[in-house]
C-alpha positions in Angstrom: 129.7 121.5 62.6 128.1 119.0 64.9 131.3 116.9 64.9 133.3 120.0 66.1 130.8 120.6 68.9 130.7 117.0 70.1 134.6 116.9 70.0 134.8 120.1 72.1 132.2 118.8 74.5 134.1 115.5 74.9 137.4 117.3 75.6 135.8 119.6 78.1 134.2 116.8 79.9 137.4 114.8 80.1 139.3 117.9 81.3 136.8 118.7 84.1 135.9 115.2 85.2 138.7 114.9 87.9 137.7 118.2 89.4 134.1 117.2 89.6 134.8 113.8 91.0 136.9 115.1 93.9 135.0 115.2 97.2 134.2 118.7 98.4 135.8 118.3 101.8 137.6 115.0 102.2 139.0 115.9 105.7 135.5 116.3 107.2 135.3 112.5 107.9 138.5 112.7 110.0 137.3 115.6 112.1 136.2 114.8 115.7 134.1 117.8 116.1 131.7 119.6 113.7 133.3 123.0 114.4 136.6 124.1 113.0 138.7 126.9 114.3 140.0 129.4 111.8 143.1 131.5 112.1 144.4 134.4 110.1 147.1 133.6 107.6 150.3 135.6 107.7 151.4 134.7 104.1 149.6 135.2 100.9 147.9 132.1 99.3 150.0 130.3 96.7 146.9 128.6 95.2 145.8 131.5 92.9 148.6 131.0 90.3 147.9 127.3 90.1 144.2 127.9 89.4 145.0 130.4 86.7 147.4 127.9 85.1 144.8 125.2 85.3 142.2 127.3 83.6 144.6 128.3 80.9 145.6 124.7 80.3 142.0 123.6 80.0 141.3 126.4 77.6 144.4 125.4 75.5 143.2 121.8 75.4 139.7 122.7 74.3 141.1 125.1 71.7 143.5 122.5 70.4 140.7 120.0 70.1 138.5 122.5 68.2 141.5 123.3 65.9 142.1 119.6 65.2 138.4 119.0 64.5 138.3 121.8 61.9 138.0 120.2 58.5 139.5 123.0 56.5 141.0 121.0 53.6 141.1 123.9 51.2 144.6 125.1 50.2 145.6 128.5 51.5 147.6 129.4 48.4 145.9 129.9 45.0 
């Protein structure tokens, strides 16, 4: 059981490491002023489906690691 937990934790940390390592606002160093002007967008954001796909992919990776770590060596047929 401990092996499964450690495997799932390792997979989760590898899947989330690039997201956590990215800077929060990489363009802030390039800005000349501390104030940014905001304008209303006319189109709907296309980022939402990408976030959903990323979350589902991460869940699939973690689920696959847990399934592979399962040591169920008993035969299913009698």
